Structures are given as structure tokens and as C-alpha cells.
C-alpha positions in Angstrom: -89.1 -65.3 0.8 -91.0 -62.0 0.5 -87.9 -60.0 1.1 -86.0 -62.0 -1.6 -88.9 -61.6 -4.1 -88.9 -57.8 -3.4 -85.1 -57.7 -4.0 -85.5 -59.5 -7.3 -88.2 -57.0 -8.4 -86.0 -54.1 -7.4 -83.0 -55.4 -9.3 -85.1 -56.1 -12.4 -86.5 -52.6 -12.2 -83.0 -51.1 -11.9 -81.8 -53.1 -14.9 -84.7 -52.0 -17.0 -84.0 -48.3 -16.1 -80.4 -48.7 -17.1 -81.4 -50.2 -20.4 -83.9 -47.5 -21.1 -81.3 -44.8 -20.2 -78.7 -46.4 -22.4 -81.1 -46.3 -25.3 -82.1 -42.7 -24.6 -78.6 -41.4 -24.4 -77.3 -43.7 -27.1 -73.5 -43.6 -26.7 -73.0 -41.4 -23.7 -69.2 -42.0 -23.8 -69.0 -40.3 -27.1 -71.8 -37.8 -26.2 -73.6 -38.6 -29.5 -77.0 -38.5 -27.7 -76.4 -35.7 -25.2 -79.0 -33.0 -25.5 -77.8 -29.3 -25.6 -79.9 -26.2 -25.2 -80.9 -25.0 -28.6 -82.3 -21.5 -28.7 -84.3 -22.1 -31.9 -86.1 -25.0 -30.2 -86.5 -23.7 -26.7 -87.6 -20.1 -27.4 -90.8 -19.1 -29.2 -90.7 -17.8 -32.7 -92.5 -14.7 -33.8 -95.5 -16.8 -35.0 -95.8 -18.4 -31.6 -96.1 -15.1 -29.7 -99.2 -13.0 -29.2 -99.1 -9.6 -30.8 -97.0 -7.1 -28.9 -99.1 -5.5 -26.2 -96.6 -2.6 -25.9 -96.3 -1.3 -29.4 -98.4 -3.6 -31.5 -95.3 -4.4 -33.6 -95.0 -0.8 -34.7 -92.0 0.1 -32.5 -88.7 1.0 -33.9 -87.3 -2.3 -32.7 -89.8 -4.9 -31.5 -88.2 -8.3 -31.5 -88.7 -11.8 -30.1 -84.9 -12.1 -29.9 -82.9 -10.8 -26.9 -81.5 -7.4 -27.3 -78.0 -6.3 -26.1 -77.7 -2.6 -25.7 -74.3 -0.8 -25.3 -73.7 2.8 -24.5 -70.2 4.1 -25.1 -70.8 7.7 -24.1 -69.4 8.8 -27.4 -66.1 7.0 -27.1 -64.3 5.5 -30.0 -64.3 1.7 -29.8 -60.7 0.6 -30.2 -59.4 -2.3 -32.3 -60.2 -1.3 -35.9 -57.1 -1.4 -38.2 -55.8 2.0 -39.0 -55.8 2.8 -42.8 -52.2 1.8 -43.4 -52.5 -1.6 -41.7 -51.7 -4.6 -43.9 -53.8 -7.8 -43.5 -50.6 -9.9 -43.7 -49.5 -9.3 -40.1 -46.9 -11.5 -38.7 -44.1 -11.5 -36.1 -43.8 -8.8 -33.5 -46.5 -6.2 -34.3 -46.6 -2.9 -32.5 -50.4 -2.9 -31.6 -50.4 0.8 -31.1 -49.1 1.4 -34.6 -51.5 -0.9 -36.4 -54.9 -0.7 -34.6 -57.0 2.3 -33.4 -56.9 3.1 -29.8 -59.3 5.0 -27.5 -59.0 8.8 -27.1 -56.6 8.3 -24.2 -54.6 5.4 -25.7 -56.8 2.6 -24.4 -57.0 -0.8 -26.1 -60.4 -1.3 -24.5 -63.0 1.3 -23.3 -65.4 1.1 -20.4 -69.0 1.1 -21.6 -72.5 0.5 -20.1 -74.3 -2.6 -21.2 -77.8 -4.1 -20.6 -79.7 -7.1 -21.9 -83.4 -7.2 -22.7 -84.5 -10.8 -22.5 -88.2 -11.1 -21.5 -89.4 -14.7 -21.9 -91.8 -15.3 -23.6 -92.4 -11.8 -24.8 -91.4 -9.1 -27.2 -88.3 -7.1 -26.4 -87.6 -3.4 -27.0 -84.6 -1.2 -26.3 -86.4 0.3 -23.3 -87.6 -3.0 -21.9 -86.6 -3.9 -18.3 -83.0 -5.1 -18.2 -82.3 -8.7 -17.3 -78.6 -7.9 -16.8 -76.8 -4.6 -16.7 -73.5 -3.1 -15.7 -70.1 -2.0 -16.9 -67.9 -3.7 -19.5 -64.6 -3.4 -21.4 -65.3 -3.3 -25.2 -63.1 -3.5 -28.2 -63.2 -4.9 -31.8 -61.8 -8.4 -32.1 -60.7 -10.9 -34.7 -58.2 -11.1 -37.5 -59.7 -10.5 -41.0 -63.0 -9.7 -39.3 -61.5 -6.4 -38.0 -61.8 -5.2 -41.6 -65.4 -6.2 -41.9 -68.1 -3.5 -42.1 -70.1 -5.5 -39.5 -67.5 -6.0 -36.8 -67.2 -8.4 -33.9 -66.5 -7.4 -30.3 -64.9 -8.6 -27.1 -67.0 -7.8 -24.0 -65.5 -8.2 -20.6 -67.8 -7.5 -17.6 -66.3 -5.4 -14.8 -67.5 -3.5 -11.7 -66.7 -0.3 -9.9 -65.1 1.1 -13.0 -62.1 -1.1 -12.5 -60.7 -3.0 -15.6 -59.0 -5.4 -13.1 -62.2 -6.2 -11.2 -64.1 -8.7 -13.3 -67.8 -9.5 -12.7 -69.5 -12.7 -13.6 -73.1 -12.6 -14.9 -75.3 -15.1 -16.6 -76.1 -13.4 -19.9 -79.1 -14.6 -21.9 -79.5 -17.6 -19.7 -76.0 -19.0 -20.2 -73.5 -20.0 -17.4 -72.2 -17.0 -15.5 -68.9 -15.6 -16.8 -67.1 -12.3 -17.3 -65.7 -12.8 -20.8 -68.0 -12.8 -23.8 -67.8 -12.5 -27.6 -70.3 -10.6 -29.7 -69.8 -12.4 -33.1 -71.2 -10.3 -36.0 -71.9 -12.7 -38.9 -70.7 -10.6 -41.9 -68.9 -12.7 -44.4 -71.3 -15.5 -43.5 -74.4 -14.1 -45.2 -76.5 -17.0 -43.8 -75.8 -15.8 -40.2 -75.9 -19.4 -39.2 -72.5 -21.1 -39.4 -71.2 -20.5 -35.9 -74.6 -21.3 -34.3 -74.9 -24.5 -36.3 -71.4 -25.7 -35.5 -71.4 -24.8 -31.8 -74.8 -26.4 -31.4 -73.6 -29.7 -33.0 -70.3 -29.6 -31.1 -72.1 -29.1 -27.8 -73.8 -32.5 -28.4 -70.5 -34.2 -29.0 -67.6 -32.8 -27.0 -67.2 -32.5 -23.2 -67.2 -28.7 -23.6 -68.1 -26.5 -26.5 -68.8 -22.7 -26.2 -72.5 -21.9 -25.6 -74.2 -19.2 -27.7 -77.4 -17.2 -28.2 -78.7 -15.1 -31.1 -79.5 -11.5 -30.2 -79.9 -8.1 -31.8 -77.3 -5.5 -30.9 -77.8 -1.7 -30.4 -74.8 0.5 -29.8 -75.4 4.2 -28.9 -78.9 3.9 -30.2 -77.9 2.6 -33.6 -79.2 -0.8 -34.7 -76.3 -3.2 -35.6 -78.2 -6.3 -36.7 -78.2 -10.0 -35.6 -75.2 -11.0 -33.4 -74.3 -14.3 -31.7 -73.3 -13.9 -28.1 -70.7 -16.6 -27.4 -68.9 -17.7 -24.3 -65.3 -16.9 -24.5 -62.9 -19.8 -24.0 -62.0 -19.4 -20.3 -61.6 -21.1 -17.0 -64.8 -21.2 -14.9 -67.6 -23.3 -13.6 -69.7 -24.4 -16.6 -66.9 -23.5 -19.0 -63.4 -25.1 -18.7 -63.3 -26.4 -15.2 -59.7 -26.6 -14.0 -58.0 -27.5 -10.8 -56.7 -24.4 -9.0 -52.9 -24.5 -8.8 -50.9 -24.1 -5.6 -49.7 -20.5 -5.5 -46.3 -21.6 -4.2 -45.4 -23.8 -7.1 -45.0 -23.1 -10.8 -47.0 -26.3 -11.7 -50.4 -25.3 -12.9 -53.4 -26.2 -15.0 -53.4 -24.2 -18.3 -55.2 -22.9 -21.4 -53.3 -21.9 -24.5 -54.4 -20.5 -27.8 -52.7 -21.2 -31.1 -53.1 -18.2 -33.4 -51.1 -15.7 -35.5 -47.9 -14.8 -33.7 -48.7 -11.1 -33.6 -51.7 -11.8 -31.4 -49.8 -13.6 -28.7 -50.2 -11.5 -25.5 -48.2 -14.0 -23.4 -46.2 -15.8 -26.1 -44.8 -19.3 -25.4 -41.6 -20.1 -27.2 -42.7 -23.7 -27.6 -41.2 -26.5 -29.7 -43.8 -26.0 -32.4 -43.0 -22.4 -32.7 -39.2 -22.4 -32.9 -39.2 -25.4 -35.2 -41.8 -23.7 -37.5 -44.2 -26.7 -37.1 -46.9 -24.0 -36.6 -45.9 -21.9 -39.6 -46.6 -18.3 -38.6 -48.7 -19.3 -35.6 -47.7 -19.3 -32.0 -49.0 -20.6 -28.6 -50.1 -17.9 -26.2 -51.0 -18.4 -22.6 -54.6 -17.5 -21.6 -54.7 -19.2 -18.2 -53.2 -18.6 -15.6 -54.3 -15.0 -16.3 -52.4 -11.8 -15.6 -53.6 -11.7 -12.0 -52.1 -15.0 -11.0 -49.4 -15.8 -13.7 -45.7 -15.6 -12.8 -42.6 -16.0 -14.9 -42.1 -19.4 -13.4 -45.6 -20.5 -14.4 -45.1 -19.2 -18.0 -41.9 -21.2 -18.1 -43.6 -24.3 -16.8 -46.5 -24.2 -19.3 -44.1 -23.6 -22.2 -42.1 -26.6 -21.1 -45.2 -28.8 -20.6 -46.7 -27.8 -23.9 -43.4 -28.2 -25.7 -42.9 -31.7 -24.2 -46.2 -32.8 -25.8 -45.3 -31.2 -29.2 -41.8 -32.8 -29.0 -43.2 -36.2 -28.4 -45.6 -36.0 -31.3 -42.9 -35.0 -33.7 -40.2 -37.3 -32.5 -38.9 -40.3 -34.4 -39.9 -42.5 -31.5 -43.6 -41.5 -32.0 -43.6 -43.1 -35.4 -42.3 -46.4 -33.9 -44.7 -46.2 -30.8 -47.5 -44.1 -32.0 -49.9 -45.4 -29.4 -48.1 -43.6 -26.6 -49.9 -40.3 -27.4 -52.8 -41.5 -25.2 -50.6 -40.9 -22.2 -50.8 -37.1 -22.7 -53.7 -36.4 -25.0 -57.5 -36.9 -24.5 -57.7 -39.1 -27.5 -61.5 -39.2 -27.7 -61.7 -35.4 -27.6 -59.1 -35.0 -30.3 -60.9 -37.5 -32.5 -64.2 -35.6 -32.0 -62.5 -32.2 -32.6 -60.9 -33.6 -35.8 -64.2 -35.0 -37.1 -66.2 -31.8 -36.5 -63.6 -29.5 -38.1 -63.0 -31.8 -41.0 -66.7 -32.4 -41.6 -67.5 -28.6 -41.6 -64.4 -27.7 -43.6 -63.0 -25.5 -40.9 -59.6 -25.0 -42.6 -58.2 -22.8 -39.8 -58.4 -25.6 -37.2 -55.0 -26.5 -35.8 -53.2 -23.4 -36.9 -55.4 -20.4 -36.0 -58.2 -19.9 -33.4 -57.2 -23.2 -31.8 -57.5 -23.7 -28.1 -56.1 -26.4 -25.8 -56.4 -26.9 -22.1 -54.8 -29.3 -19.6 -55.8 -29.8 -16.0 -53.2 -30.6 -13.4 -54.7 -34.1 -13.2 -55.7 -34.5 -16.8 -54.5 -34.6 -20.4 -54.4 -32.0 -23.1 -57.8 -31.4 -24.6 -59.0 -29.3 -27.6 -61.9 -26.8 -27.7 -63.7 -26.0 -30.9 -63.8 -22.3 -32.0 -64.8 -20.0 -34.8 -66.6 -21.7 -37.8 -67.2 -18.4 -39.6 -64.9 -19.6 -42.4 -66.3 -23.1 -42.6 -68.4 -24.7 -45.3 -66.6 -23.0 -48.2 -66.8 -19.5 -46.6 -63.1 -18.7 -46.5 -62.6 -15.2 -47.8 -59.7 -15.6 -50.3 -60.0 -19.2 -51.4 -62.8 -21.6 -52.5 -62.8 -25.0 -50.8 -64.5 -27.9 -52.5 -66.7 -30.4 -50.6 -64.2 -33.2 -51.3 -60.8 -33.9 -49.8 -59.4 -33.8 -46.3 -58.3 -30.4 -45.1 -57.5 -30.6 -41.3 -55.3 -33.7 -41.6 -52.5 -31.4 -42.9 -52.6 -29.3 -39.7 -50.8 -29.9 -36.4 -51.2 -32.2 -34.5 -53.3 -34.3 -36.9 -50.5 -34.7 -39.4 -48.9 -36.8 -36.7 -51.9 -38.3 -34.9 -53.1 -39.9 -38.1 -49.8 -41.9 -38.2 -51.4 -43.9 -35.4 -53.6 -46.8 -36.4 -55.4 -46.6 -33.1 -56.3 -42.9 -33.5 -57.4 -43.4 -37.1 -59.7 -46.2 -36.1 -61.1 -44.1 -33.3 -61.9 -41.3 -35.8 -63.6 -43.7 -38.2 -65.6 -45.4 -35.5 -66.8 -42.1 -34.0 -67.6 -40.6 -37.4 -69.9 -43.5 -38.3 -71.7 -43.1 -35.0 -72.1 -39.4 -35.3 -73.5 -39.7 -38.8 -76.3 -41.7 -37.3 -77.0 -38.9 -34.8 -76.2 -35.2 -34.6 -74.1 -35.2 -37.8 -76.8 -36.8 -39.9 -78.2 -34.9 -42.9 -81.6 -34.7 -41.2 -80.2 -33.3 -38.0 -78.0 -30.7 -39.7 -80.7 -29.5 -42.1 -83.1 -29.4 -39.2 -80.9 -27.0 -37.3 -80.4 -24.8 -40.3 -84.1 -24.6 -41.1 -85.1 -24.3 -37.5 -82.7 -21.5 -36.8 -83.6 -19.6 -40.0 -87.3 -19.8 -39.1 -86.6 -18.8 -35.5 -84.7 -15.7 -36.6 -87.7 -14.7 -38.7 -88.1 -11.0 -39.4 -84.8 -10.2 -37.7 -83.1 -11.5 -40.8 -84.8 -8.7 -42.9 -83.8 -6.1 -40.3 -80.2 -7.3 -40.3 -80.0 -7.3 -44.1 -81.6 -3.9 -44.4 -79.0 -2.6 -42.0 -76.2 -4.3 -44.0 -77.7 -4.2 -47.5 -74.4 -3.3 -49.1 -73.1 -6.8 -48.3 -75.5 -8.1 -51.0 -74.8 -5.3 -53.4 -72.2 -6.5 -55.9 -71.6 -3.0 -57.1 -70.0 -2.5 -53.6 -67.7 -5.5 -54.1 -64.4 -5.4 -52.2 -61.9 -8.0 -50.9 -62.6 -7.1 -47.3 -66.3 -7.9 -47.1 -66.9 -10.3 -50.0 -65.7 -13.7 -51.0 -63.1 -14.0 -53.7 -63.7 -14.5 -56.6 -66.8 -12.4 -56.9 -68.8 -15.3 -58.4 -68.8 -17.0 -55.0 -71.1 -14.3 -53.5 -74.9 -14.8 -53.5 -77.1 -11.8 -53.9 -79.9 -12.8 -51.6 -80.3 -14.6 -48.3 -82.1 -17.8 -49.4 -79.4 -18.5 -52.0 -76.8 -18.2 -49.3 -78.7 -20.7 -47.2 -79.1 -23.1 -50.1 -75.3 -23.0 -50.7 -74.7 -23.9 -47.1 -77.1 -26.8 -47.2 -75.8 -28.1 -50.6 -72.2 -28.0 -49.5 -72.9 -29.8 -46.2 -75.0 -32.6 -47.9 -72.3 -33.2 -50.6 -69.6 -33.0 -48.0 -71.3 -35.6 -45.8 -71.7 -37.9 -48.8 -68.1 -37.6 -49.8 -66.8 -38.3 -46.3 -69.2 -41.3 -46.0 -67.6 -42.7 -49.1 -64.0 -41.9 -48.2 -63.6 -41.9 -44.4 -61.9 -45.3 -44.5 -59.2 -43.9 -46.8 -57.8 -42.1 -43.7 -56.1 -45.5 -43.0 -53.5 -44.6 -45.7 -52.0 -42.0 -43.4 -51.1 -44.6 -40.8 -49.9 -47.3 -43.2 -46.2 -48.2 -42.5 -45.2 -47.5 -46.1 -46.2 -43.8 -45.7 -43.6 -43.0 -43.1 -41.1 -45.9 -43.3 -38.4 -43.6 -44.7 -38.7 -41.3 -41.7 -37.7 -44.2 -39.3 -34.6 -45.3 -41.2 -32.3 -42.9 -39.2 
């Protein structure tokens, strides 16, 4: 009897624990309650630190943020557009004719890097290094290549060999060899990518991690940057099953972007039927050390097969079959995040998909610099659906099942990490955390607030969309998001119109 009573107590205790965990994590299946490291919450602000014992705050750069220091040895950093380059690049572009190269024709140059990341303490350019080594450096991006404040690709190497990659855990993130130094330029708030990656990390199975830092190149202060994990295979990033070297069958990662940027282009169904407009799929994994012509052919065929099924007449008749080859939950989450934040490039540019040998095609969020009415050449209101016009959502929304999944998840997310309180809390918290670094950044790039310096490379068009001080820029971001959330709350059910039989009945007559 004693043993039986003990068993009953144990079972009751386990049941209580399960119930408590379910409340704590809310809807773990949709990741609406998953906690993600948030730098502005985990790290002390300026006000929370004791005065600097090294310089008393009088040093040239005394900051509570991590510092990344890069020494080029006087080399030209490749990747800037040469003066004659048009921003309307498409098709087969001769990189060497359109973008600056190194002195010896390099597309990337070897540099020395170090990170200064004392916790909790003040950082200086001569503080002890948390990480150090060699890296390949270049300018990156599309329109951002023209920005005064550029963004960089940073690939860690060793022994001076571009082919010998080295994985390091920079600023406390998962070890990796490929990193992005995003320089918020057009985004005067400095916050969009941090905000959106932070929210996405609480929702999706994988979203790139990131950390604010201050960048110094060859002794010159460059301002606030966001160090971001590049979309790549690896533990803690996209974890994929290793393929058998003797077969072309492989896990893969592809990027959809402007066709001129495709290093390993895939002539997929979406490209040769112009479903992707001027974008094209490019193979990222397997990489150049393991890829073979047979594997390229396999990935192109596998990816094309998915595209072809989505755009077939049979899809309209059996639109629930997409669940056999797509991670439907992840696609619904990806759609909601990009639609909510008004990321109008999603689905056509800066779009990443991966597929494990044993899994389904899954999207990865990327690049929200243009989000929340921050697109350089057009204004986007806070009403209307934008992403629904992009592939593959122009087809997925034909499915009643997918549409209902989007509506269900949206309602759940608006009670959690997409709530007004949560979003405004991240914005205010991140702004307060950055503190005096904002003033340093804006002093370095003061011309970006000076409308007498207006140009179409570094300012929004028309000129009236540009705010002339930091706080006004932050208020615009907050206002747009609050009004966007209200509009979507009122209209999310109207997505059902896209899956109504009357909308595409004429497409099934043949």
C-alpha cells in the first residue's frame, strides 16, 4: 500500500510539473513562448555599470557595447560599386567590371580582427581580446553597397588560407565561420533588424542570432553595427544531415535573390518560367569544397519539383498536398513575420530555404532593413497585404488549410511576442541599452540627418519621408507598427478570400 501511495504521489507531481511547464512555455509547438537571448535585457546598460576604472569615461572610445576591431593593413576593401555601376543590375553581371576589387584583383581581402567583449565592464579598442584571428572581408548587399555606411561580410580563416575556415563564438553566439556586419544606414533608428530577428527567434525553429557592437576599421570609428550569424549549415545554425559523398542526393540551402548575385545559379522551374521575376535560386550548401555537378543538378531538380507542384493545375484541386514537401508551420510563421513587419522583399530577394535529407523545405527569415516603411524608393502604408503577392505565398494562400494555419498562429502570436507591449518593449529597451553609442554613431554619420546632403543613395524617397533626428525616426517606427498591428487584427480573416473557390475556379477549367 505504501509503494502504491508513493507511486500516486509521484504521478501527481509529474502531472503538476507538466501543467506548469505548459503554462510557462505557452504553445511550444508554435514557439510563441520560447525565450531567446536578448542583448538589451541580458547585458548591463551604461547606467548599470560603475564608472570606468581605466579612463573614467574620458577615453576616445569607452563603451559598454562590444567592440569589433579590424585592421586591413592599408588594403582597399573590395565590393563597393565602381562609379559607372547602375543600381538596376540583372542577368549575367561581370563582377569585375561592376564592383571594386582589391589591389591584386581580390573579391575579398585577408584582414586581422579582434573582439573586445568584457562583461560586465567598459570596452576600449586596446582592451584584451575575447576573440582574434584572420578573416576575409568585403562589402556586401545590394542597394546597401551604395550606402555611406556600408555592411560587410566577415569569414573567419586560419593560416592565411581563404580555403581553411575557422569557427569562433563571436560575442557569445554559437561558433561559426561566416558572419555579417550589418551597418544600419537607411534605418536611422538602428533597430529594425535587431527587433525583427529578436521576435523571429522566439517564433521560428531557427532565426539568425545577432548582437549590437561598435566597429573600428584601421583605427577609424564606424559607429553602431549589428553582428549577425550568416545563414549557413552548422551546429546551432541550420543543422543538416551530412550527405553521402558517393551519391548526388544531399541536404541543401538555397538563396533566392537578384539573378546577378547567383554564384552557383540553379536553373529551376521558378526561374525559367519567370515566376521569380528577375530573381534566381543560388546554391549555398553544399559549398564549393563538397559540391559536385551531380549535386547541383540534384538540388536544382529537387527545388524545381517543389516549385512545379506549387504552380501546377493539380495544386489548385488538391491544395492540401503541399504539406508533403513543405514545413507548413514554418512557412506560416515566416509569412506572418514578414507580412506584419512589412518586409516587401520576402519571397523574391534575400530569401533562404533549406531542406534536410530527411525533412521538408523550410524558410529562414533574413534582412528587415527595408521593413516598416523603410524601403528606399517607395512608401508602404500600414494597411494592405504585401507578401501574399510573392512566391510561394501567392499559391499557398489558395489552400484553406494553410490560410487557417496563418490566421490561427497570428492570433496566438499577437497575444505574445507580436503584441504591442512586447514590440514596443523591445524598441524602448534596445534604444535605452544603446545609450550614448547612438550619439557617437550619429556624430560619425551626421550627414545622414542633414537634408542639405539629400541624395537617392542614402535617403528615402521622397525627401519628406526622412526624419531629421533620432527620436522622430523611432516614433515613426513605433507608430507604423502599432497601426499595422491594428489593421492586421481587423483584416487577418480576409485572407480567406484568397482560397475561396471562386477566386481561382477559372484556372481549373482546362
